[in-house]
Every structure is written in structure tokens, then in C-alpha cells.
N, C-alpha and C positions, 0 to 999 in steps of 0.2 A: 788747324784751321785751313791749311793749304790744300787739303784734298777733301773732296766730297766722298769720304770713306764709305759711308753707308750706301751710296748710290751704286758703287761698282758692281755689286752682286745681282743686279736686277733686270738684265736684258737678254738672257740666254736665248729665249725663243722669240724675240721681238721681230725677227726678219723672215719668218716663215712665209713661203709663197702663198698667195690666196688659194683657198680650196684644199689645202693640206692641213689636216688636223694635227695639232701638236701632240707628240708623245708625252706621256706623264713625265714630269720633271724628275720625280723621285717617289719612292715609297715612304710613307710616314706612319709611324705607330708609336704608342706610348708603352714602355716596358712596365712590368709589375711594380718596380720600385720608383717609377715616376720619370725615368729618363725618356726624353723625346728623341726617337731614333729616325734618321732620314738616310735612306740608302739609294744611291744612283749607280746601278750596274753599268760598267763600260767594259765589256768583255775584251775589246781589242787593246785596252791599255794595261800593260803589265804592272804599272805602279798603282798602289793603293794609297790614297790620301784620306786622312781622318782628322776631323776637327772636333774637339770637345769645348763647348762654350758653357761657362758658368757665370752666374750673377755674382761675381766676386771682384768687381772692379773698384776703382778709387771712389766711386759714388757711395760705397758702404764703409769707407774709412771712418773710424771714430774721429771726432773733431780734435781730440788730443793725440792722435796717432797717424797723422797724414803720411802717406807713402806705405802704409802697412800692406795694402792689397798688392802693390807693386813688388814689395820685398818678398811677400809670401810666394807669388808666382815665380819670381826669379830663383827662389830656393827649391822649387819642386824637383828639379832635375839635378840637384847637388847632393843627393844621397837618399836612399830608402832603407827600409828595414833589412833588405837583402844585399844591397850594393852601395858602394860609395859613389860620389859624383864621377870620379875618373872611370870607375868600372862601368857606369851607365854610358858614359861617352864612348868607351872602347866597344861596348856591346853593339850599340847602334851604328857606329862608324864602320865596324867590321863588315856589316852587310850593306854598306853604302846608303844607309837611311838617315833620317833626321828625327829628332824628338826635342821639341822646344816648348817653352811656356812663357807667357807674358800677360800682363794685365793692362787694360785700357781704362777708359773712363767708365763705361757701362758694365764691363765684364772682364773675365780672365779667359784665356784660351790656351789649351794644350794641343799641339799640332804634331801629328805623326805622318811620315811618308816612308814607305818601304816597298820593295818589290813584292809581288804576290807570294812568291815562294818563302819570303821571310816574314809574312804577316803574323804568324803565331808568336815569334820572338818579339815583334813590334808591339803586339797587344799585351804581352806579358810585361814589357817595360812600361807601357802606358798605364796599365793597372797599378803597377808599383808606385809610380810618381803621383797618381791620383789618390790612392787609398792609404799608402804607407810611407809618405815622405818622412825622413828622420830629422830634417832641419838641424844639421850638425852645427855646433857653436862656432867652430873655426870657419866653416863656410859662411855662416851668417855674418861674422865680423868682416870677412873678406868682401862679401857682397855689399855690406853697408858702406865700406870704404870706397868700393867701386862706384856706387850710386852717388855718394857725396862728391867724389871727384868729377863725375859726369855733370852733376848739378853745378859745380863750380865752373866747369868749362862752358856750360850753357849760358852763363852770365855774359860771355863774350859774343854770343849769337843774338843779334838784335831782333831777329824774327821770333825766337823763343821768348825773349824778354817781353816784347810787345804783345805776343800772343797770350802770355800769362796775365799781363796787366789787363788786356781786353776781356778775358774770361771773368776776371774779378768784377769788372764794370757791368758786364752783361747779365751775370747771374748772382747778384748780391744775396748773401744769406743762404745760398744753395751749394751743395757739394760740387757742382760743376765749376764753381769759382776756384776750387783748390787744384793745385798742380798734381798730376797723376803720380809723379815720383816723390811727392812731398817736398820738404825743404831740407837744406843741410842740417838744420837744427832738429827738425822733427824726426828725420831718419836716424840721426845719431842717438836718439833716445829709445829706439825700438829694440825689444829683446825677444829672445826665443819663446818665452811663455806667451807673449802677445801673438806671435806668428802661429804657434800651435793652436791657440784659441780661435784665431781668425779662420784657419783651415778647417777646424772642426765645425764651426758655425756656418761657413759659407760654401764650402766644397761639399755639396749635397746633391743626391741624384734627382730630387724633385725640382732642382733649379738648373739642371744640366740638359743640354741638347748635344747630340752626337751626329755628325754627318760623315758618311763613308762613301767614297767614290772610287771606282776602279773595277778590276776583274774579280768581282765578288757577287754573290747572290744574297737576297734578303735573308733567307733561312740560314745561310752560312754565317752572316754577320750577327744575326740575332743569337744563334747558338754560341758563337765565340764570345760575345759580350756577356751572355748569361753565365758562362763558366767563370768569367773573371770579375764581373761587376754585379752579379746577381745578389751577393751578400751585402752590397753597399746600401745602407738604409738611411733615410733622412733623420736628422735630429728631431727631438720633440718640439723645439721652438719653432714658431712660425717664421716664414720668410720675411726678410726686412722689407718695410714699406718706405719707399722713397717718394717724396712729394714731387709734383711737377715743378719745373723751373718757372720763374716769373715769365709771363707772356710779354711783358714790356719792362723797360728800365729807363731811367732818366738819361738823356744824352749828355755825356760828360766828355770834356777835352782834357787830355793828360799828356805831358811831355816828360820823357825820360832822358836826361842828359848823358850823352856818351861822346867820347872823343873819336868820332868816326868820320870817314871820308865821304860817306853818303848817309842819307836818312831813310828809315823804314817807317811807313805810315800804315796803320790798320784802321779802317772804319768798320764798325759792326753794330748789330742790333739783334735782339731775340727774334726768332723767326718761327716758321711752321714746319711740321713733320709730314711724313708720308700719308697719314690718314686725313689730312686737311684737304677739302675739295679744291683749294687754290694751289696745292703743291705742284701739280703738273704745269699749269700756266707759269708759276714762279720759276720752275726749273728751266723752262724755255726762255723766260725773261732774263734769268741769270746768265744763260749761255750767250744771249745776244749782247748783254752788257759787258761781260768780261770772262767768258768761258773758254776762249781760244784765240788763235792768231787772227781770226777774222772778226773778232768782237769789236765793239765800239771803243772800249777803253784801249785795247791794244793798238787799234788803227789810229785813233786820234791822239792819245797821250804819248805813245811810244813812237809809232811810225811817222806821223805827220809833224809832231812837235818835238820829238826827241827829249821828252821830259822824264822818262822813266826807264830804268834798266829792266824792270819787270812790273807788270800790272795785271791783276786778275780779280775775279770775284768768285765766290763759292757759296753754296747752300749746304749746311751740315746738319742733318737731322740726328738726334740722339733719342734714347728711350724716354728720357724725362724732359727734354727740351731741345731746341734747335737754334741755330744762329745763321745769319747772313753776314758775310765779311767781304770787304774790298781791301786789297793790299797793293801797295806800290813801294818801290824803292827808287829813290831819285837823288839828284845832287842836293847838297845841303842848301845851296842858294836857290833851289827851285821848288822847295817844299810847298810854299804858299801857292804858287802858280799851278803846280801839278795837282794839288789837292782841290783847288777851285775847279779845275777842268774836269776832274773825276766827278765832283758833285754836280757839275752842270750836266754831264752825261747821264747821271742817275736820275736827275729831275726831268731831263728831256724825254727819257723813256716813258715816263708817266704822263707826259703832256700831249704827245702826238703818236698816232698809230705807226707801227713799223711797216715797212714795205713788204710786198708779197715775196720778193726774192730773199730778203733778209730773214723773214719768218720761215720760209721753206728750207733755207740752208740750215738753220738752227734745228728744226725738227728732223731733217734728214740725218744730221750728224748724231743727234741723241738716239735715234732709232737704229741707225746703221753701224755705229762704232763699237757697241758693246760685245758683239760676238767675237771680235778680235781680242778682247780682253779676257775671254773665258775659254781659252783653248787648251787648258791643262786641267788635270783632275784636282789639283790644289785650288784652282780658281773656282771650279764648280762647287767644291766643298765650302768655300767661303760664301758662294751664292746661297747655298742651302741654309747655312747658319744665319746669314743676314735676313733671309725671308722668314725663318722661324722666329728669330729673336725679336723682330719688329712686328710679328703677328700679321704678315701680309698675305699668307696663304700661298700654296704651291701654284695657283693659277696667276699669280702676280705678273710674271714675265709675259704671259699671254695678253694681259690687259694693258701692259705698258704701251705697246705700239698704238692701240686705239686711243688711249688717253692723250698721248703726245700728239697724235695726228689730228685730233679734233680741237686743239688749242688754236684760237683765232687771234688776229691782231688786236681786237677789242679786249680779249682776255689778258693779253700781255700788257696793254696799256693800263688796264684796271688794277692788276696785281702790282705793277711797277709803282703806280701812284700810291698804293696802300702800303707796300712793304719796302720800297726803295727810296722813299723820301729822305734825302740826305739830312734833313733837320732831325730825324729820329735816330741817327747813327752817332754812337760815341766814337771818339777819335783818340788813338794813342800814337805818339811819334817818338821814335828813338833817334837821337842825333845831337849835334851841337846846338 
């Protein structure tokens, strides 16, 4: 919840000078087996970055097997029908590349980065881990132990503990309430047969998007993938249907007792996603409230009153739901005062219009900052996957500047009153 993860990919073309038409962001097509392919040629960049996105995240974990999606992704690169995990590591490291897999809430991602001259090897390895992972028993046991140890350590991290508790309050009865990595108990019960079945059911071409960025052509990528993934066929079963998360949840206050020298407080509520007409005004409102060092929360709570070590707000859209979160870390004896001050600022944003200067700074930052975050092929590949998976269309970056630019002070006040009313926010505090 600390990062607006899904926002990062969406501003590549937002600062083009007026009168200059935007070049196509990428070529998009659907391959015969259902793979959605996006290619962005960058002839001057010798590194090729590739992302495979699959709808195989924790949202499709069986209720009695939490953490299965994460474990499956973690094991993809630990052995295939042709190579062991160490052999895969040596092969990709020999050419200075990287091949990684991980699972998040909405999906799993396999990431490849290699020099153009080593692309054939990289694609061979990629196809192996996608299509023929062997899931060795010894690697599974080792990975289960690693995940359990990580979960145990995370209990000492108040932000992780509070974030998990808040997710449970915001998304009751929905898979978003479950931790991505599962629990120590649930992971310990997972076996190889479950992993094999999960891979067979959810790693499928009709639920895959592949973004390729670098010194490649569309024809070259299409042919290379056809040779390696052309025989990848979808199973007969239909894709999993995941319900939308609740649009609202009761405001609940929860305290988690920990012997800590400071307290961590999260305030949160279900929110709106990219396709809601209020999304852009709320994005601006969020930045004004707590999006940076010039925000109201940072200025008043931290700088003027010295009540927080860190304080910020975020808007986090997902495929099946979204959340708005305000977080602060403060002294144990200042929790009450700091929280009241945060809530005052949230309410004030919905009571009175923001000034022209404050509004202009927020809009200028949102429009102007993202090109600096998209200066590598890997970041552009993430951009393409984000746009594809959220169904935003390749023209989305072109529209972003206009949508942010037209947000008014009245818009900010309206959405703040609707979506930032502190009375609608649940609260979780970890501390003494």
C-alpha cells in the first residue's frame, strides 16, 4: 500500500510539446493461441526487456491453499525439464542477463532482460520456465522454508503487519483480504501436486500478455515467440472469474499491541480505479493531501508540528478493487494528536477549495515527473503491461495530460468530500 504501483506505467507521452503528434507507443496484436503481444522497438538500446504477465496472482489462490500462486511463481526458475535451477542461473548469468518470476495480488510476472545478441538464449530459457517447469521436490521444500522464514521476519515489521490487517478490513470476504505470500501455516501445507495443478490451470496463453522493448522488430519478435510458444495451448476450462471487491466497508478501528518505540498508523477505505470518471480528480487530490514533500500532511504534520517520522497518502487501483490509504509513523505518545491532525487535513480538503498555486503545483508534478521514471527499456515494458492488463488502451498516456490538466479546484473539493471523509476510513495502529 506504500506505492501507487499501478500508476507508475502511465505517463510516457504526457509531456510532448503542443503540435507534435505522439508516435505510436507500441505495436499490439493477438497471437493465434491468445497471447496479447506488445512490441516497442528501440533500435538505439542494445538491451531487450521482456515481461510476461499472467493472471495467476494470489487472487486465484484456493481458499484452503493461501500462498499457492506465490510459491508456484517462486519455483518457476528453480528447474525445468531440461535444466536444474543452478543450471538456469548459470546460463543467464553467463551472458549478464536476468530471468526472474514473482507473483503479486492480481497476477504473476516472468521478467527477462538480455543483450540483443543473447536474445535467442534468453527466449529459450523463458520458454522453458513458462512451459516446462519441473518443480523439484527438494527445491519446493527449500522455497517453502524460505517463505515461512520471511513471513516470520515480517511479523517484526509494523508496516507489513498493519497493511495486512487493513487489507482484511477493507476487503472482507474477498481474495484481496488474503496475504499474497499466504501464512506460515498455509504455506507449510502446500505440496508439489498443488503447484503442478495451479501451473496447468493458470499459466495459459489466453491469459498472458507479453511486452518486448528494445532493439527488435515486430516481425522478429513474432517469429521468435511463434517458434517457442506457438505450441502453448489453453486448457479446456474457462478462465477464473473473480468478483469485484466491495465498493465500501464499515469503518473499523483496530489496535495491534507491539513493544515498539514508535507507532504505525494506517487509515484506509475502498476506493475507485482507472475507469471511474473521478479517478483523475482524486489522483490530484491525493497528491495535494499527502503525495510528496510539498503536501499538506507532510507540511503540517511533520514539518510544522514534528508529529510524524513519515506521513503520506496513496491511491492504489487493482483489477478487482482499489484502496485509498493514509499512513503515518509517530511517537507512541503522539498517536492521538497526530491522527487527529491527519483527519483534520482530510476533512479540510473537502470543505474548502484549494488555491490556484497549490492546484497548479500538483498537476504540474503529476504531468511532468513520469518521463523521468520511464527512462529504461524495463520501465517501458512495465508501462505496456500496466496499460494492457488494466484495459486502458495504448492511447492512455496521450490522454493523461489532458485529463490531469482539466481538473479544477471544484473537482478536488468534490472528490475529497466524497472519498476522503475520515469518518469512512478504517484505522489500524501497531504500537504500545
